[in-house]
C-alpha positions in Angstrom: 162.6 18.4 130.5 159.0 17.4 131.2 156.5 19.7 129.6 154.3 21.9 131.7 151.0 20.2 132.6 147.9 21.6 131.0 144.1 21.5 131.3 141.9 19.1 129.5 140.7 20.1 126.1 138.2 18.8 123.6 138.1 20.1 120.1 134.8 18.3 119.5 132.9 20.3 122.0 130.0 22.4 120.8 128.9 25.7 122.2 126.3 25.3 124.9 123.8 27.5 123.1 123.9 25.0 120.2 123.5 21.8 122.2 121.5 22.9 125.2 119.6 26.1 124.5 117.9 26.1 128.0 120.8 24.7 130.0 122.2 28.0 131.0 118.9 29.2 132.4 118.4 25.9 134.2 121.8 26.2 135.8 121.2 29.8 136.9 117.8 28.9 138.3 119.2 25.9 140.1 121.9 28.1 141.6 119.4 30.7 142.8 120.7 33.4 140.5 117.4 34.4 139.0 114.8 33.9 141.8 111.1 34.4 141.0 108.9 37.0 142.6 107.8 34.6 145.4 111.4 33.8 146.2 112.4 37.5 146.3 109.4 38.3 148.6 110.8 35.8 151.2 114.3 37.2 151.1 115.5 39.6 153.8 116.7 43.1 152.7 120.3 42.0 153.4 119.9 39.0 151.2 118.4 41.1 148.4 121.3 43.6 148.5 123.8 40.7 148.4 122.0 39.1 145.5 121.8 42.3 143.5 125.5 43.1 144.0 126.8 39.5 143.6 124.6 38.5 140.6 126.5 40.6 138.0 129.8 39.0 139.3 128.2 35.6 139.1 127.3 36.3 135.5 130.9 37.6 134.9 132.2 34.3 136.2 130.5 32.7 133.2 133.6 33.8 131.4 135.1 30.5 132.7 132.8 28.7 130.3 133.6 31.1 127.5 137.3 30.1 128.0 136.3 26.6 127.0 135.0 27.9 123.7 138.3 29.8 123.4 140.2 26.6 124.0 138.2 24.8 121.3 139.1 27.6 118.8 142.8 27.2 119.7 142.6 23.4 119.0 140.8 24.0 115.7 143.6 26.3 114.7 146.2 23.7 115.8 144.3 21.1 113.7 144.8 23.2 110.6 148.5 23.7 111.4 149.0 19.9 112.0 147.4 19.0 108.7 149.6 21.5 106.8 152.7 20.3 108.6 151.9 16.7 107.9 151.3 17.4 104.2 154.4 19.6 103.7 156.6 17.0 105.5 155.1 14.2 103.5 155.9 16.0 100.3 159.5 16.7 101.4 160.0 13.0 102.4 158.5 11.7 99.1 161.5 12.8 97.0 164.3 12.3 99.5 166.7 9.5 100.1 166.6 7.3 103.1 169.3 9.2 104.9 167.7 12.5 104.0 164.3 11.2 105.2 165.7 10.2 108.6 167.4 13.6 108.9 164.2 15.4 108.1 162.3 13.4 110.6 164.8 14.3 113.3 165.1 17.9 112.4 161.4 18.7 112.0 160.5 16.7 115.1 163.0 18.6 117.2 162.0 22.0 115.9 158.3 21.4 116.1 158.4 19.3 119.3 156.6 16.5 117.6 157.1 12.7 117.3 157.2 11.7 113.6 156.9 8.1 112.4 157.2 6.8 108.8 155.5 3.6 107.8 156.2 1.6 104.6 153.7 0.3 102.1 153.1 -2.9 104.2 152.3 -0.8 107.3 155.5 -1.6 109.1 157.3 1.1 111.1 160.3 2.2 109.0 161.6 5.2 111.0 160.8 6.9 114.3 162.2 10.4 115.3 162.2 9.4 118.9 164.3 6.3 118.1 166.7 8.2 115.8 167.3 11.1 118.3 166.4 12.4 121.8 162.6 12.6 122.2 161.4 16.2 121.5 158.9 16.0 124.4 157.8 13.7 127.2 154.2 12.9 128.3 153.6 14.0 131.9 153.3 11.4 134.7 150.2 12.4 136.7 151.4 10.5 139.7 153.9 13.3 140.4 151.4 16.1 140.1 151.1 18.6 143.0 147.8 19.6 144.6 147.4 22.7 142.5 147.7 20.7 139.3 145.1 18.2 140.6 142.8 21.0 141.5 143.3 22.5 138.0 142.3 19.1 136.4 139.3 18.9 138.7 138.1 22.3 137.6 138.6 21.3 134.0 136.4 18.2 134.5 133.8 20.4 136.3 133.6 22.8 133.3 133.4 19.8 130.9 130.5 18.4 132.9 128.6 21.7 133.0 128.9 22.4 129.3 128.2 18.7 128.5 131.5 18.2 126.6 131.7 15.1 124.4 134.3 12.6 125.7 137.7 12.4 124.1 139.6 9.1 123.6 142.6 8.6 125.9 146.0 8.6 124.1 147.6 5.2 124.5 150.8 4.1 122.7 150.0 0.8 120.9 152.1 -2.2 121.7 152.5 -3.2 118.0 154.1 -0.4 116.1 152.2 -0.9 112.8 150.0 1.3 110.7 146.9 -0.8 111.5 147.1 0.3 115.2 146.3 3.9 114.2 142.8 4.5 112.7 143.9 7.8 111.2 146.7 6.0 109.3 144.4 3.4 108.0 142.0 6.0 106.8 144.7 8.1 105.2 146.0 5.0 103.3 142.5 4.1 102.1 141.4 7.6 101.0 144.8 9.0 100.1 144.2 12.2 102.1 145.6 13.6 105.3 143.6 12.8 108.5 143.5 14.5 111.9 142.6 12.9 115.3 142.3 14.4 118.8 143.3 12.4 121.9 143.7 13.3 125.5 146.6 12.4 127.8 146.0 11.3 131.4 146.9 14.8 132.7 144.1 16.4 130.5 146.3 17.9 127.9 145.4 17.4 124.2 147.3 15.1 121.9 146.9 15.8 118.2 147.9 13.2 115.6 148.0 13.8 111.8 148.4 11.1 109.2 149.4 11.9 105.5 150.4 9.6 102.5 154.0 9.9 101.4 154.5 9.7 97.7 152.7 7.1 95.6 154.2 3.9 96.9 151.8 3.5 99.9 154.1 4.9 102.6 152.4 7.1 105.3 153.6 9.6 107.8 152.2 10.0 111.4 152.9 13.1 113.5 152.1 13.3 117.2 152.1 16.5 119.1 151.3 17.1 122.9 149.7 20.6 122.7 150.6 21.6 126.3 150.6 25.3 125.4 146.9 25.3 124.8 146.0 24.0 128.2 148.6 26.4 129.8 147.1 29.4 128.0 143.5 28.5 129.0 144.4 27.7 132.6 146.4 30.9 133.0 143.4 33.0 131.7 141.0 31.0 133.9 143.2 31.4 137.0 143.5 35.2 136.4 139.7 35.4 135.9 139.0 33.4 139.0 141.3 35.5 141.2 139.8 38.7 139.8 136.2 37.4 140.3 136.9 36.2 143.9 138.6 39.5 144.8 135.8 41.6 143.4 133.2 39.2 144.9 134.8 39.5 148.3 134.9 43.3 148.1 131.3 43.4 146.8 130.1 41.2 149.6 131.8 43.3 152.3 130.4 46.5 150.7 127.0 44.9 150.4 127.1 43.9 154.1 128.1 47.4 155.1 125.4 48.9 152.9 122.9 46.5 154.4 124.0 47.3 157.9 123.5 51.0 157.3 120.0 50.4 156.0 118.7 47.3 157.8 119.9 48.1 161.3 118.0 51.4 161.6 115.0 49.8 159.9 115.0 47.0 162.4 115.2 49.6 165.3 112.2 51.4 163.8 110.3 48.2 163.2 110.9 47.0 166.8 109.9 50.4 168.3 106.8 50.5 166.0 105.8 47.0 167.1 106.0 48.0 170.8 103.9 51.1 170.0 101.4 48.9 168.2 101.2 46.4 171.1 100.9 49.3 173.6 102.9 47.4 176.2 105.3 50.3 176.8 103.5 53.6 176.9 106.7 55.7 176.7 108.4 53.9 173.9 110.9 56.2 172.3 111.0 55.9 168.5 114.6 56.6 167.4 114.8 59.9 165.4 118.4 59.2 164.1 119.3 62.9 164.1 122.8 62.1 162.8 121.5 60.8 159.5 120.3 63.3 156.9 119.5 60.7 154.2 116.1 59.0 153.5 116.5 56.6 156.5 116.9 59.6 158.8 113.8 61.3 157.2 111.9 58.0 157.6 112.9 57.7 161.3 111.9 61.3 162.1 108.6 60.9 160.2 107.8 57.7 162.1 108.7 59.4 165.4 106.5 62.4 164.6 103.7 60.0 163.5 104.0 58.1 166.7 103.8 61.3 168.7 100.8 62.4 166.8 99.2 59.0 167.3 99.7 59.2 171.0 98.3 62.7 171.1 95.3 61.4 169.2 94.8 58.5 171.5 95.1 60.8 174.5 92.7 63.2 172.9 90.2 60.3 172.3 90.5 59.2 175.9 90.0 62.7 177.2 87.2 63.3 174.7 85.4 60.1 175.9 85.8 61.2 179.5 84.5 64.7 178.7 81.5 63.2 176.8 80.6 60.9 179.7 80.8 63.8 182.1 78.8 66.2 180.0 76.0 63.7 179.3 75.8 62.5 182.9 74.7 65.9 184.1 71.6 66.3 181.9 70.9 62.6 182.4 71.0 63.0 186.2 68.7 66.0 186.0 66.4 64.2 183.6 66.3 61.1 185.8 65.5 63.2 188.9 62.7 65.0 187.1 61.2 61.8 185.6 61.3 60.1 189.0 59.7 63.1 190.7 56.8 63.5 188.2 54.6 60.6 189.6 55.0 61.9 193.1 54.0 65.5 192.4 50.3 66.5 192.1 50.7 70.3 192.0 50.1 71.4 188.4 52.6 74.2 188.5 55.3 72.0 189.9 54.5 69.3 187.3 54.7 71.9 184.5 58.1 73.0 185.9 59.3 69.4 185.9 58.0 68.8 182.4 59.9 71.9 181.3 63.1 70.5 182.9 62.6 67.2 181.1 62.1 68.9 177.8 65.1 71.1 178.3 67.3 68.2 179.3 66.2 66.1 176.4 67.0 69.0 174.0 70.4 69.4 175.8 71.2 65.8 175.4 70.2 65.8 171.7 72.3 68.9 171.1 75.3 67.3 172.9 74.9 64.1 170.9 74.8 66.0 167.6 77.8 68.2 168.5 79.8 65.2 169.7 79.0 63.2 166.6 80.0 66.1 164.4 83.3 66.7 166.4 84.2 63.0 166.1 83.7 62.9 162.4 85.8 65.9 161.4 89.2 64.1 161.0 87.7 61.2 159.1 85.7 63.4 156.8 88.6 65.8 156.1 90.9 62.8 155.2 88.4 61.7 152.5 87.3 65.1 151.3 88.4 66.7 148.0 89.6 70.3 148.3 88.2 72.9 146.0 88.9 76.6 145.4 86.8 78.8 147.6 86.3 82.6 147.7 86.1 83.3 151.5 84.6 86.8 150.9 81.8 85.3 148.9 81.3 82.5 151.4 81.1 84.8 154.4 78.8 87.2 152.6 76.4 84.4 151.7 76.4 83.1 155.3 75.6 86.6 156.6 72.7 87.0 154.2 71.3 83.5 155.0 71.4 84.2 158.7 69.7 87.5 158.3 66.9 85.8 156.3 66.4 83.2 159.1 66.6 85.8 161.9 69.5 83.9 163.5 71.4 87.0 164.7 69.0 88.2 167.5 68.6 91.6 165.8 72.4 92.1 165.8 73.9 93.9 162.9 76.7 92.1 161.1 79.1 94.4 159.3 81.4 92.8 156.6 84.6 94.6 155.6 86.7 93.5 152.6 89.5 95.1 150.7 88.2 94.6 147.2 90.6 91.8 146.2 90.1 88.0 146.0 90.6 85.9 149.1 90.7 82.4 147.7 91.7 79.3 149.7 91.8 75.5 149.1 89.3 73.7 151.3 86.0 72.0 151.9 83.2 74.5 151.6 80.8 72.9 154.0 83.4 72.7 156.7 84.6 76.2 156.3 81.0 77.4 156.4 80.6 75.6 159.7 83.6 77.5 161.1 82.2 80.8 160.1 78.7 79.9 161.5 80.3 78.9 164.8 82.2 82.1 165.1 79.1 84.2 164.3 77.1 82.2 166.8 79.7 82.8 169.5 79.8 86.5 168.8 76.0 86.8 168.8 75.7 84.9 172.1 78.1 87.4 173.8 77.3 90.7 172.2 74.8 93.2 173.6 71.6 93.5 171.5 72.4 96.9 170.2 76.1 96.3 169.4 77.2 95.4 165.8 79.4 92.3 165.0 82.3 93.2 162.8 83.7 90.7 160.2 86.9 91.6 158.3 88.5 89.6 155.5 92.2 90.2 154.5 94.7 88.6 152.2 98.4 89.3 152.4 99.3 86.9 149.6 100.2 84.1 152.0 97.3 83.9 154.4 93.7 84.7 154.1 92.3 86.0 157.5 88.7 86.2 158.6 88.3 88.1 161.9 85.0 88.2 163.8 84.8 90.8 166.5 82.1 91.2 169.1 81.3 93.9 171.8 80.9 91.4 174.6 82.8 91.2 177.9 86.0 90.0 176.1 88.3 87.1 176.9 91.0 87.4 179.5 94.5 86.8 178.1 95.0 83.8 180.3 91.8 82.2 179.1 92.1 82.7 175.4 93.3 79.1 174.8 90.8 77.6 177.2 87.8 78.7 175.1 88.9 76.2 172.4 88.8 73.3 174.8 85.9 70.9 174.5 82.8 71.6 176.6 84.4 74.8 177.9 81.6 77.4 178.2 81.7 80.4 180.5 78.7 82.7 180.3 78.2 85.9 182.2 74.6 84.8 183.2 72.9 81.5 183.8 70.0 82.2 181.5 71.7 80.4 178.6 72.6 77.3 180.8 72.3 74.2 178.7 71.8 76.0 175.4 75.4 75.8 174.4 77.4 72.5 174.3 80.9 74.2 174.6 82.0 72.4 171.4 81.5 75.1 168.8 84.9 76.8 169.0 86.7 73.4 169.5 85.1 72.1 166.3 86.0 75.3 164.5 89.6 75.1 165.5 89.8 71.4 164.5 88.5 72.3 161.0 90.9 75.2 160.7 93.9 72.9 161.6 92.6 70.3 159.2 93.0 73.0 156.5 96.6 73.7 157.7 95.3 77.0 159.2 94.9 78.5 162.7 92.1 79.9 164.9 93.0 82.1 167.8 91.3 84.5 170.2 92.7 87.9 170.8 91.7 91.4 171.8 90.0 93.7 169.4 92.4 95.6 167.1 90.7 98.9 167.8 91.1 98.6 171.6 87.4 98.4 172.2 85.5 96.1 174.6 85.0 92.6 173.3 86.8 89.7 171.8 88.2 89.0 168.3 88.4 85.4 166.9 90.7 85.2 163.9 90.7 82.5 161.4 93.8 82.2 159.1 94.0 79.9 156.1 96.8 79.4 153.5 96.0 81.5 150.4 95.4 79.5 147.2 98.0 79.9 144.4 
């Protein structure tokens, strides 16, 4: 029966780490298994997920090359066995008769599946176990190999090429059956020691020969073994490893593609929507919020959607602000232009003084508008760069009241401050919070009668710090309490203050409050009296 075909083996191979210390890294680099930072930066997210999940499996497939080292170890062990067998057999043949020698050759050859030849002192073939009995094995004819056996030999050659295995001589039966045809026999006769030699049959299986001197008369023994079992063992392990790696590789690739789809697809939707928003081609682009996802991708989608909505509101606010600014400045400019054009045509001194007063008033009004508009437009930018500090609102309000009194800014109004004796600390920007309090007091002073006090109360419930400014003016109707915080909205009971107020004070105060994560609202007085109450609420500091 023909022996099972095996993979190629080379006992003279050396480990790759000994012969080519950098070869493994070059192979991995050439295969794209360890891309550099620039390469990674050019890979899509899907490709990166695939690389990360497949790379460990690719490293695991390096076990194919470890099996080559395992095969080398098996051959080395077989070398030792062949040497021992040759020496023991030679010793047994040395003291036996011719009939006994032939019987031993046949018996040992059949049991060990070897071909054993005995050469006399002149190097002539004296006995051959294959001639004395049925051959113990047959060398495979590669012409009859099936496709899977050819594929196995091709894989063996590929591994040999990758690990730079040293070539092995092909096993060929010499035509002249003499000792001189076998280099190992010649060396054994010259040195008087057993010799081992590795060959390779055409099907890639190893052929191990061992030569040993027999007795002292110059006879030599040659054993030939076709170690098919080594190749079978290595190929079986290699096939099992390949099947396992391919199965896990396929599963990993499918799972990676599924993972990439759950990550990349929503990101592509968000990127596409964000690009449309950036280009501004579609005003009502809906950024997907992905409400069905509660993971980080869903959080990102909702954050991007909220950010887009806030951006649109900011753009609309800027457009509206620009239109309001143009409208508010045009009025004093038109008045100023009319007065300036009329001055050269008027000769009456009283009329000229009146026109000059109009010019002065309009110039001051424009200057006030420009200052207020500039301040309002810088609030968001300044707050984004500001460093928050711990501020005691009671001390801040008390200092502002004292400063206004010293500068006579309250038009003889009495400002009464009420606190509850405990700290009212917040985290914020002192200069901006001071501006809020100043605007609230200015608003209260402008509406309160001269003999009515302005009441300021500070409270802290542990979560919010409240600053309430109450006046004794005409009050604010319930349906107009939000309008007072609109830009350039100013309703005065008389026209005597026309042009002296920009209508931006409360709008600026609310913008600053919201920048501190607080609120500013208008409401009725808590005591039920006549007047309005503006209430500032800020998060209490820890």
